[in-house]
C-alpha positions in Angstrom: -82.5 -135.7 -47.1 -81.3 -138.2 -49.7 -78.9 -139.7 -47.2 -81.7 -140.2 -44.7 -83.8 -142.1 -47.2 -80.8 -144.2 -48.2 -80.2 -145.1 -44.5 -83.9 -146.0 -44.0 -83.8 -148.2 -47.1 -80.7 -150.0 -46.0 -82.0 -150.6 -42.5 -85.3 -151.9 -43.9 -83.5 -154.3 -46.3 -81.4 -155.5 -43.3 -84.5 -156.2 -41.3 -86.2 -158.2 -44.1 -83.0 -160.2 -44.8 -82.8 -161.2 -41.1 -86.5 -161.9 -40.6 -86.3 -165.5 -41.6 -83.6 -166.3 -39.1 -85.0 -164.4 -36.0 -88.2 -164.6 -34.1 -90.0 -161.3 -34.1 -91.6 -160.3 -30.8 -93.5 -157.1 -29.9 -91.2 -155.1 -27.4 -91.9 -155.3 -23.7 -91.2 -153.0 -20.7 -87.6 -151.6 -20.9 -87.1 -151.9 -24.6 -85.7 -148.9 -26.5 -85.5 -147.9 -30.1 -83.9 -145.2 -32.3 -86.6 -143.7 -34.6 -86.4 -142.2 -38.1 -89.5 -140.4 -39.1 -91.2 -138.7 -42.0 -94.5 -136.8 -41.4 -96.7 -134.6 -43.4 -98.0 -136.4 -46.4 -101.4 -134.8 -45.9 -101.2 -131.7 -43.8 -104.1 -129.3 -44.6 -104.2 -125.5 -44.7 -100.8 -124.6 -43.2 -99.1 -121.8 -45.1 -95.5 -122.5 -46.3 -95.8 -126.1 -45.2 -92.6 -128.2 -45.4 -92.5 -132.0 -45.1 -91.2 -132.8 -41.7 -88.4 -135.3 -40.9 -87.3 -136.4 -37.5 -84.9 -138.5 -35.5 -85.6 -139.6 -31.9 -86.0 -142.4 -29.4 -88.8 -144.5 -28.0 -88.9 -146.2 -24.6 -91.4 -148.8 -23.4 -92.4 -148.0 -19.8 -94.5 -151.1 -19.7 -95.5 -153.9 -22.0 -98.3 -151.6 -23.4 -97.1 -148.0 -22.9 -94.3 -146.3 -24.8 -93.0 -142.8 -24.6 -91.2 -141.2 -27.6 -89.4 -138.0 -28.2 -88.3 -136.5 -31.6 -86.0 -133.8 -33.0 -87.9 -132.4 -36.0 -86.6 -130.6 -39.0 -87.7 -129.6 -42.5 -86.2 -128.0 -45.6 -87.8 -126.8 -48.8 -86.0 -125.1 -51.8 -88.6 -124.3 -54.4 -87.8 -122.7 -57.7 -90.4 -121.2 -60.1 -89.1 -120.7 -63.6 -89.4 -117.1 -64.8 -90.9 -116.1 -68.1 -88.5 -115.2 -70.9 -86.5 -112.2 -69.9 -87.2 -112.7 -66.2 -85.2 -114.4 -63.5 -86.5 -117.4 -61.5 -88.4 -116.9 -58.3 -87.2 -118.8 -55.2 -88.7 -119.9 -51.9 -86.5 -121.4 -49.2 -87.9 -122.6 -45.9 -86.1 -124.2 -43.0 -87.9 -125.5 -39.9 -86.6 -127.0 -36.6 -88.5 -128.2 -33.6 -89.3 -130.9 -31.0 -92.1 -133.4 -30.7 -93.3 -136.1 -28.3 -96.0 -138.7 -27.9 -97.4 -141.4 -25.6 -98.4 -144.7 -27.3 -100.7 -147.4 -25.9 -100.0 -150.7 -27.8 -102.5 -153.4 -28.5 -100.5 -156.3 -29.9 -102.4 -158.7 -32.1 -99.5 -161.0 -33.0 -95.8 -161.4 -32.4 -95.1 -159.0 -35.4 -98.0 -156.6 -35.5 -98.8 -154.0 -32.8 -101.6 -151.5 -33.4 -101.6 -148.5 -31.0 -103.5 -145.4 -29.9 -101.9 -142.3 -28.5 -101.6 -138.5 -28.0 -98.8 -136.3 -29.2 -97.7 -132.7 -29.4 -95.0 -130.7 -31.2 -93.4 -127.2 -31.5 -91.6 -125.9 -34.5 -89.9 -122.6 -35.5 -88.9 -121.7 -39.0 -87.6 -119.1 -41.5 -88.9 -118.5 -45.0 -87.0 -116.4 -47.6 -88.8 -115.6 -50.8 -87.2 -113.9 -53.8 -89.6 -112.7 -56.6 -89.0 -113.0 -60.3 -87.6 -109.8 -61.8 -86.3 -108.8 -65.2 -82.9 -110.0 -66.1 -80.3 -107.4 -65.0 -82.5 -106.1 -62.2 -81.8 -106.8 -58.5 -84.5 -108.7 -56.6 -85.4 -107.8 -53.1 -85.8 -110.9 -50.8 -88.5 -111.0 -48.2 -88.2 -113.0 -45.0 -90.7 -114.3 -42.5 -90.5 -116.2 -39.3 -93.0 -118.7 -38.1 -93.9 -120.5 -34.9 -96.1 -123.6 -35.0 -97.6 -125.5 -32.1 -99.9 -128.5 -32.4 -101.4 -131.5 -30.7 -103.0 -134.6 -32.1 -104.6 -138.0 -31.4 -102.7 -140.9 -32.9 -103.8 -144.1 -34.5 -101.1 -146.3 -35.9 -99.6 -149.8 -36.4 -96.1 -151.0 -36.0 -94.8 -154.1 -37.9 -91.7 -155.9 -36.7 -89.5 -157.5 -39.4 -87.5 -159.0 -36.6 -86.4 -158.3 -33.0 -84.5 -155.2 -34.0 -86.3 -153.5 -37.0 -89.8 -152.2 -37.2 -91.8 -150.0 -39.6 -94.7 -148.0 -38.4 -97.5 -146.1 -40.2 -99.4 -143.5 -38.2 -102.5 -141.3 -38.7 -102.6 -138.1 -36.8 -105.8 -136.1 -36.3 -105.4 -132.8 -34.4 -104.8 -129.1 -34.5 -101.8 -127.1 -35.5 -101.6 -123.3 -35.2 -99.0 -121.4 -37.2 -98.1 -117.8 -36.5 -96.2 -116.2 -39.4 -94.5 -112.8 -39.0 -93.2 -111.1 -42.2 -90.1 -109.0 -42.6 -90.4 -106.2 -43.9 -93.1 -105.6 -41.2 -96.7 -106.6 -42.2 -99.7 -108.3 -40.7 -99.2 -111.5 -38.8 -100.8 -114.5 -40.3 -102.3 -117.2 -38.1 -103.4 -120.4 -39.9 -104.8 -123.7 -38.7 -104.1 -127.1 -40.2 -104.5 -130.9 -39.6 -101.6 -133.3 -39.7 -102.6 -136.6 -41.1 -99.9 -139.2 -41.8 -96.5 -140.3 -40.9 -94.0 -143.2 -41.4 -91.4 -144.3 -38.8 -88.6 -146.8 -38.9 -87.5 -148.2 -35.5 -84.2 -149.7 -34.7 -84.4 -151.5 -31.4 -81.4 -152.2 -29.1 
């Protein structure tokens, strides 16, 4: 994940440094972009939630309409320190999925383009939890698999540093349903949550 953030930072700095020498224009029909995304700053009520990252593409079908697709992934390695004489407890979660959205842009200047839209996503994941046990004892790990599907309405704004680099902030209000199946066998857990915020760096070409 650190490499992703370093790449986003480098591309943003590049966009700012070139902004003075290039004219920024909101993309028109036929323009394409590679997207780097971080979503999940405010997801509510999903169990074992992991911050979601993504890489994908966006294509402007017309001056106002854009279609985007995203490969989504998430990873969490959480350690809870054990009390004296006990081992640490661990929780490792890995998610992988796909997402897509349709955006309707309402450009207000050559650099700023608010938009509305709708989106949907699908994710599957594995969570392994290892409890804290006395030092010298062997801990038994428990695994669970999850499937999450969701849909949301989108409200966002895309700011163009120049013709090639943009940064978008997006609010997502919708419904996500998570089905969690434990192993060893136990009751399935179905939870409902709301995704709320995402950031996206666009590199146009």
